N, C-alpha and C positions, 0 to 999 in steps of 0.2 A: 504494500500500500504506500502511496505517496506520503512523504513526510509533511505534516501539517502543524501549524501553530494551534495549540489547544489550551484554552483557558478552563481550569478546573476550580470551581468555587467550593469552599468548605473542605479544602484538602488537608487541613490539620485534624479533621474529624475522622470518624470511623470508615465509612464507605468510600468517600472520595479519596482518602489517602491511598487505598488499595488501587483505585482507578488510576490516579495520577502516577503511581509507581509502575503499573503495568503499561500504561501508554508511553512512559519514559523508556521502559525496556524495549518497546517496539520501535523506538527510534524517532518518535515524534518530539517536537519542541513544546514542552509542557511548562506552563506557569500555574502553579497552585496558589490560591489566595485564601485567607481566613482571618477573622478578627480575634481568634483564640478565645472567644466567649464560651465555647464548648469543646474546642479541640486542643491539641497538644503538639508542641514543637517536636516531640519525639516521633510523631507520625509523619514528619516532613523531611526526613533525612535522605530519602532516595529520589527526590524530585526538586526542581527549582521552585522556590517558594517566596512569597512576599506577604507581609502583614497588611491587611486592608479591611476597612469596615465599609461594606457595600451600601450601607445606608447613607454614606457620604457621597453625594452625586458628583461633586467636583473631582474628588480623588479617584472615584471609579472611572469617570470619563478620561481622566489623564492617563491612568494605567492602561486602559483598553486602547487608547489612541497610540500609546507607545508600543504595546505588544502586538496589536493588530491580529487578533485571533481569527482563524478560519472556522474553528469549532468552539462552541461553548458547552461544557458539561456543567450544569447548574445543580449543585447539591446543598448549597448554603440554606439553612433552615433553623427555625426554632420549633423542634418537632415534639412539642408537649401537647398531645391531643386534648386530654381533659384539662390539663393545666391552662390551656389557652382560654378556657371559660373564665379564668380568674386573672388573666393578663392579656386581654384582647388587643391593647395598643402595642405592646411588645411583640406579640405574635404577628400582627399586621405589618409592623415596621420591619421585622426580621424576615418575613416571608414574602410580602408583596412589594414593599418599598425597595428592599435590597434587590429583588429580581427585576423590577421595572428599571431601576438605575442601570443595572448590568445589561439587560436586553436592549434598552434604548441606546446605550453606548456602542454595543456590538452592531446594531443596525446602522448607526452613523458611520461605522468603519467597514461596512460592506462584508460582514461575516457570511459564512455559507450555511451553517446549520446549528440549531440548538437541540441539545439532548437534555430535556427537562425531567428532573426526578420529582414526581408527584408522590402520592400516598394512597394506600388503601382506605385512609380516613375519608376520602372523597365519596366513597360508596354509601357510608352511613349504615342504617339498619334495614337492609334489604334481604331478599332471598339469597342464600348461599348455594353454591359458590358464586362470588362476584365475577362477572364477565366483563371483558374490555368494552363492550358496547352498551353497558348499563348507564343509565342517567346518573349523574352525581347528585347525591342527596345527603350531604354531610350532617353530622349531629353536633359538631363543635366548630369553633372559630378557625382552628388550624385547618380542618378539612375544607372550610369555605375559602380560606386563603389559597390553598392549593388548587381548588376548583377555578377560582378567578384566574390564577396564573396559567392553567391549562387553556382556558377559553381565550385569554389574551394572546397567548402564543399562536394559536391557530389563526386568529383574526389578523395579527400583525404579519404573520408569515405570508398570508395571501396578499396583503397590501405592499409589503416591502421585499418580497421575493427571496426569502430564505427557507430552508428545509427544517423540518422538526421531527423528533421522535419523543414520545412521552413514555416514561418508565414508571410503573407503579410497583415498587418493591414492598414487601410486607414482612414485618417482624424479623428483620435481618439481625443476626447475632454473630459474635465471633471476636477474635483477637483484634485489639485496638478500640473496641467499643468503650465509651466512657463508663467507668465504674463509679463515678462520683456524683452523677446527677440523680438526685432523689425523686425527680418528677417523671423520669422515663427510663427505658431499657430495663425491663423487669428482670431478666437473667443477671445482668450486671449488678443491679440493686441487691438481689438476693446474695450473690457471691460476695459483694462488699460487706454486707451485714454479717455474713458468716465469718469473714476475715477479721471483722471488728470484735468477734467473740460473742455475738448475739446468739441466743439459743432459740429464737423464734424468727421465722420469715413470714411476712404478712401477705395475704391476698385480699384484695377488695372484693366483697361479695362472697358467694358460696364456693367459688373456685371451679364452677362448672362452665365458665366461659370457654369457648372453643376458639383456638387460634392455630395457624400453621406457621411454624418458625422456619427461618431461611438462613442457614449458615452462609456466610459471605463467600466462601470459596466456591460454592456451587453457582452463585449468581454472577460473580465477577466476569467470567468469559462472555456472558450474555450482555452485560453492560458495555463491554468493549465492542461487541459486534454491532451495537447501535450506530457505530460510525458508518456502516455499510449503507449504500443507497437504497437497498431493498427494504430498509426499515423506515424510509421516509414516510411521513404522514400516517404513522401507525402508533397505536398505544399497546403497550405490553405489560401484562401482569407477570412478574418474575419472582419465583420462589415458592417454597412451602407446599410440598406434596402430601404431607401427612398431618392432618388436623389432630390436635390433642387438647385436653382440658388444661386449665391452669393448675389444677391440683396435680395432674400427671406431670406437667412441666416442672413444678416445684420439687417433686420427688426425684426427677432426673438431676436437677441441680444439687440436691442433697447427696445423691450418689456420686456425681462428678466431683464434688468438693470433699468426698470421703468423710462425711460427718453423719452417716446413718446412725440413728439411735441417740444422737447428740443434739440434733436440731429438729424442732417440730414446726409444722405449718399452723398458722393461726388465721382466722378469717375476720376481717374488719367490715364495717358497713359498706355497701356498694357505692361506687362513684356515680355521680349524675351523668346522664347522657352516654354511658359506656355501652357500646354495642355488645350484646351477649354472645352472638355467634358471628365470627368474621373470618372468612378465608376466601381465597380466589381460585379461579381456574388457572391452569398452567400449560394446557395443551398447545396453545399458540407459541409459547416460548420454547417448547420442545420442538415443534415442527419447524419454526423459522430461525431460532437462535441456538438450538442444540442443548437446551437446558437438561441437566441430569444430576442426580444425587447418587453418590457412590459410597457414602458412609451413613450410618444411622446418627440420629441427633445426639444420643448419649456420648458416642465417640467424639463428636465435634465439641460437645460441652466439656468433656474431660480435657481436650486440648486448650479450650478457652480457660478452664479452671487452672491449668498448669501455668499459663501465662499470667493470670490474675494473681496467683500466689507468688510468682516471681516479682511482680510489681509491689505486692503487699497491700494492706488496707489503705484505701484512699480517703482523704478528708472530703466530707460531703460539701456540695455547693452551699453557699450561704445566702444566695439571693432569695428575696421574698416575693411572693405573688402580689401583684399590684392591688388586686381587689379581693383579698382574702376575706371570707366570711364563714359562718357556721356550716354552710353547705359544702365547703371544701373538706377533704380528708384532714383529720386532726393532725396526722403525722406530717402534713405539709405546712403547718403553721410556722 
């Protein structure tokens, strides 16, 4: 494939750091950017990187003009689904304003294609499995943010002549995921709690919520294939072939961390607007992107647990929700 200038946003974070590293290995000219609000410099050692807050329109335009990307991989986000109900302004600034600043600058500089990472949160509470052609019906502000960005991408692509692919990853887990964010990344939260010596790991509700978790190593090759022209103007659900309950998922984490009989699961009051059953179809990603899973989830979690133990217990984020009230989980106070 021809070498291209590729701008990767959120590259100090979990998913984009893997994408930026892989694209660098393939010989592309990569520039990763992140404001480090949820990412880590340790994730940027294998690709070219700059610190930038995409909410700053002037700085974003200046960087894009200098780099002149051919391709935009946009993964910057504040991905707190239920949390967004209590910090709607932050969610909108981080997800919509940051994207609009970046997309606007890329259009000005005549880029070729946007690969936008949306979310399963856009589907809301509908019949499962969610299919790519379903209407977006989000239950939270984050989902609405992503829905807006999806629609805006399609409209502007038609007017300003660039290509697009929309990726809807779901419940991606693995090495490099933030262990310190108490508002998201359920496996990472549980692992960090265990490393802090806590004897209980919490689940909101009865634990019978159903999800399909997606180890990053299975999805990564599909993310890279979104560069190909045959993915233009398409939406892909990527990941998660085996739905399980959160109770079952918690048991797997306890096994992966080797604390069976030492840590128990507790159930807290359910969270508002949380979809009970949420998982997607995956056949399109198999047929067109070659998606496959060659290890079971427990094996992947053991690898993540080994990495987490190497890092050791991480200090929890100290940021507060903008609009906290009694309807938010008490442990988020």
